[in-house]
N, C-alpha and C positions, 0 to 999 in steps of 0.2 A: 308698493307705494300707493298711497291714496290718490284718487282721481284728481282732487283739487290741488295736488302737488305737481301735476304735470305742466309742462311748458306749452303755451299756446303757440299758434303759427307766428304771430307777430313777435313774440318773445324769442323764438328760436331764430327767426330771420335777423332780429336785432343782434343776437350773439354772433352770427356769421358775418354780418355787415360790420359790426364793431371790430372783429378780428381782422378782416380784410383791409379796411381803411386804416385802422390803427397800425397795422403791421408794415405798411409800405408807403403810403402817400406822403407821410411826414419824414420818412427815413431814407428812402432810396431814390427820391425824386431827382436830386442833383446828379446822382450817378447815371440815371436814365437819360437825363438831358445831355450829359456829356457824351453818351454813346449814340443816342438817336437824333440829337439836335432838334431841329424844327419838326421832325417826324414823331415827336413824343406822343401826340394824340393817336396817331395811327398805330404806334407800338402797343398802346393800351387796348386798342380794338383787336389787334392780332392776338395778343396774349389772352384776352377774354374769350376768343374763339377756341384757343387751346383748352381753357378751363371748361368750356361747354362740351368739348370733345370728351373730357373725363367725366363731366357731370352726367352725360347720357347714361353711362353704366352705373354711376353712383345712385342716380335717381331710381333706375329700374330695380337694382339689387337692394338699395336702402329702403325701398318701400315694401319689400317682401322679407328681407332678412333683418329682423328687428333685434339689434344687439349694440350695446355701447362699445363693443370692440370695433365697430365700423368696418373699414376696409379689410381688417384682418379676419373678420367673420366671413366676408365675401371670399377671401382667398382660401380660408379653411374649408368652406363649402365646395369651392371649385377644385382645389388642388389636394385637399386632405391634410392629414397630420404629417408634417415633414419638417426637416431641419430648416428648410427655406421659409416656411410659414413662421416658425419660431424666431428665426433671425430677423425677419421683417417686423415682427411684433416688438422686439427689443429696439430695433432702429426707430420705429415709430414713436415709442414711448420716449426715447432719447430726444427726438425732435421737439416734443412738448417741454421737456426739461430745459433744453437750450433756449427755446422761444421765450419761456418765462424769464430766464436770466437776461435775455436781450431786452425785453420790454422793461424790466426793472431798471437796467442800466440806462435805457432811453429816457425813462421818466425822470431819473435823477439828473441826466444831462440837460433836460429842458427846465426842470424846476429850479435848480440852484442859481443859474444866471438870472432867472426871472425874479427871484426874491433877493438878488444881489448878495449871494453867499458864494465865496470862492469854492470851486469844485476840487477839493482835496480828496485824498484817499479816505480820510475819516468822515468828512461831511457826505461824500457820495455813499459810503457804506451805511451811515445812519439812515439816510433817505431810503436806501434799498431795503434795509431791515423793516422800517416802518411801513413802507408800501406793500411789500409782500406779506407782512403780518396782517395788515388790514384786509387784503383780498382773500387770504387764506381763511380768516375769521368769517368773512362774508360767505364763502363757499361752505363753511361748516354748517350753515343753516339750510343747505340743500339747494336743489335746482330751482325752486320757485323764487328764492331770494336772489339767486344769480340772474334769472330771467328778468325779474322786475328791475333790478339795478341796471342791467344791461340796456333795457328799453329806455330808461331815463337818461343814461349816459349817452347813448346813441342819438337821442333826440336833441340834446344840447350840442353835441359835436356836429351833427348834420346841419343844425340851424346856423352855427358859426360858419361852416363851409358854404352854406347857401348865401350868406351875406357876402362872403368872399367872391363867389361866382357872380352874383347879381351886380355887385359893385365893380368887379373887373370887366364885365361885358360893356359897361358904360364908357370905359376908357381904352378898350382893346385896339391894338394896331394889327389889323388883319393881314397886313403884308408880312408881319413877323411869324405868322402862323402857317404861311404857305409851305406845303411839303415839297421836298426835293425828290427827284426820281432817277438821279444818276446812280451808278453802281456803288459809289461810296455811301450815299444816303441809304440805299437799299440794304447794304451790309449792316450799317448801324441800326437800321430799323429792325432787322431780324434779330440781331444780338440783344437789343433792348427788349424786344418782345419776349425773348426767352427769360430774361431777368424778371420782367414784370409778370410773367406767368406765375411766379412765386407769390405775387401779391394777391392772387385769387385763392390761395390754398385754404383760407379760413372756412370755405364751405364744407370742408371735411368734418368740421366740428359738429355739423348737423347729424351725421350718421353716428358720431361718437356720443350722442346724447339721445339716440332714437328710442331707447327704453323709457326715457323720461318725457317724451313728447306726446301730446294728445293726438289721437288718431294718426299714428305714424305712417300707415300705408298711404294715406292721402297727403299728409302735411310734410313728410320728409322730401318727396320729389318736388312739391310746390316750393318749399323753403329753399332748396338747392338752386333751382332755376331763377326764382325771384331775387334771391340775394346776389347771384352772379350778375344778372342783367342790371339790377339797381346799381351795384358797385361800378360796373363798367361805364354806365352813363355818368356817374359822379366823377370817375377817373378822367374821362374824356373832357368833361366840362372844366374841371380843375386844371388839367394840362393846357387846354386852349387858353384859359385866362392867364395862366402863369407865363406861357410862351409869348402871349400877345401883349403883356405889360412889362416884362423884364427882359433886358438883353440876355442872350444865351450865356455869355461869359459870366454874367452876374449870378445866374441860376447855378451854374457849375461851381462857382466860387463859394456860394452860400451853403452848398451841400444839403444836409438834412434840415437846415433852417430856411430853405428856399421859399416856401410858401409864405412865411412870415415876412421875409424881405420883399416878396412880390406884392404883398398887400400895401406896402408903403406908398407907391405912386398914386393910388386912388383912395386909400383910407388913412394915410399918415401913420403916426405912432399908435393911434387907436387900433388900426388894422394889425400892426405888429403885435400888440398885446393880445388882441382878440384871437389871432391865429395861434399864438403861443399857448393860450388857454385851450384852444381847440386841439392842439397837439397833445396836451396833457390829458384831456378827456379821451382822445383817440387811443393813446397808449394804455390808459386805465381800462378802457373797454376791452382792448385786446388782451391785456393781462388777466382781467376778470374771466373772460371766456376761455382763455387757454388753461388757466388753473383748473377750471371746471372740467374741460375736455381732457386734460392730462390726468386728472385724478380719476375720472370715469374710465379712461382707457387702462390705467394701472389696475383698477379693480376688475374690470371686465375681462382683460386678458389673463389676469391671475385666475379668475373664476373658470376660464376655459383652459387653464393649464399652461399659460404662456409666460408668466413672470415668476420670479422666485416665491417661495412659500410665505415670505413676510407679508405679502399682500392678501393671503388667503385665509387669515385667521377668523375674520368676522364678516358680516354682510355690510356692503357699502350703504352709507347713510345711517348705519347703526355704529359702525366703527369708521374712523377716518384715517387709517394708516396709509392708504394709498394717497390721499390728499396731502397729508403731512410730509410723506417721503418725497412726493413729486415736487411740492413747493419748497421743501427744505433743500433738496439737491439743486433746484433752480437758484436758490439764494446762495448756496455755496459756490456754484459756478460764477455767479455775478460778483461775489466778494473776492474770490481767490484766483480766478482764471482769466486769461486773455481769450476772449471769445471770437476773435476775428476769424481764425482758421476754422474753428468748430462751426461757427454760424454759416460759413460759406458752403459747408457740405450738406446743410439741411435741405437745400434745394434738390440736390441729386438724390437724397434719401426719399423725399416725397415723390419725385418723378419715378423712381424705381417701384415704389409702392403702387403708384397709379398704373404702371405697366402691368404689374401682376394682377391688379384688379381687373383690367381689361382682358388679360389672358384667362382669368377665372370666369369672367362673363361669357367668353366664347364657349367654355366648357359647360356653363350653366344655362346657355341661351334657350335650349329647348324646354327646360323646366321653368325658367323665370321670365322668359320673353326677351324681346329686343331683336333688331334686324342684324343678322350675323354678318352680312357684307359690310354694313355700316360700322359694326364693332371692329372688324378686321381693318377697315380703312382708318378708323380712329386710332387703333393700335400702331399702325404704320406712321401716322402723324406724330404720335407720342414718342416712338422710337427715334424719329428724326429730331424731335426736340431734345431728347436726352443726349443724342450724339452731338448735337450742336452745343449743348450746355457743357459737356465734357471738353469739347474742342475749345470753347471760350475759356474755360478754366485753364486748360493747357497753354493757351496763347497769352493769357493775362496774369495768371496766378498759379504757377505749377504746384505750390504748396497745398492749395485747395484741391487740386487734382489728386495728388498723392494722399491727402487726408481722406478724401472720399473713398478711394480704394481701400485704405487701411481700416476705415470705419466698417465697410462691408465685411471685410475679412474678420475683423474683431467680433462683430455680431455673430458670425457663423461659428467662431471658436467658442464664444460664451454659450451659445445654444447647444453646441456639441457636448460641452462639459456637463451642462444641465442634464442632457438626455442620457449621457453615459453613466454619470455617477449618481444621479437622482432617479434614474429610470422614469423620467417624466414623459408623458404623452398628452396630447391635446384631447380634452374630454368632449368638447363641442357642446351644443345645446340640445 
């Protein structure tokens, strides 16, 4: 790829920020408020710390192992060619496919009421086809087009959220923001922090585009830490404004429309419209970045012997099979499947991948750097988060718990079949 086609630091940060904010703040805010109550800002802080725990290893390995396979490349280096590595790569690609379908559904859910069109199966399907076609076409022009579009989308989105934050601070009731410290509040805070941990996962897109980033050894670690800290500050400010302006029961009732409802007390109907537009921009940026990351991972993992041969025919950015298949499957999921149970397992998949990245970092520590004691400590924290996440699924939604288990087993079976009947092995770089 030519040098002028590479992503700059600001563009890759925009991709990560666009995915993180678009993926969570407009969609799971009501759920977080229901679990954490007034401790919502503290939940965002704690979940941000979890993200930084993972980011330590991502930054060190991502700055030295330059591959669009991202964490799978780290695991391959640390653990070698195995059925585990292959199964994790299939699982990771699937999370991108499901994420794309979720974003498309979310966009349709916000757009149709906004333009006063009844959300029927037909109208929702039409919007989903148009939206995913547009962003697939944008990604066809390569990483530079994605980066430029992402920068402007994120600028508009963050500007709208800044209006929300500044306006909200003028009318905030600080008594409503006061955290609780009894056992019930602490339990809710911990559970919410586990859920909101998922809202920081967009930083992984940085390593999945590392081959397309200018000076990746320097910019990959910088982009990871800057994007997480930036998003954490935004999450905290938005949650403080929302909790401080809207009664908790109203936030819970509003669910994914909570921010638009919260803007009404101080911005009126204008605020409602403004935040709805912000939600559409947020989902757009998340969809844009995820299609790019998903397509890149499809190609890179195929190049390293990780996905079926369909992806291996031609070189990425000269052929777009990985892009089309990733986006196409995402659209099929959006049109024909109930994504509730499938979406709920993406969190456990990502956390398992993170755990294996840290295990790989321990094995690679002498060669690539990092404090071994700190890495082990981070791994213990992540194992605790995963255990708490599975317990939360067991306590609140057993179907998601069982779906997570079956998904892991299914990925191993698919990888086993590929290896046995196609004699496939990972080629590496």
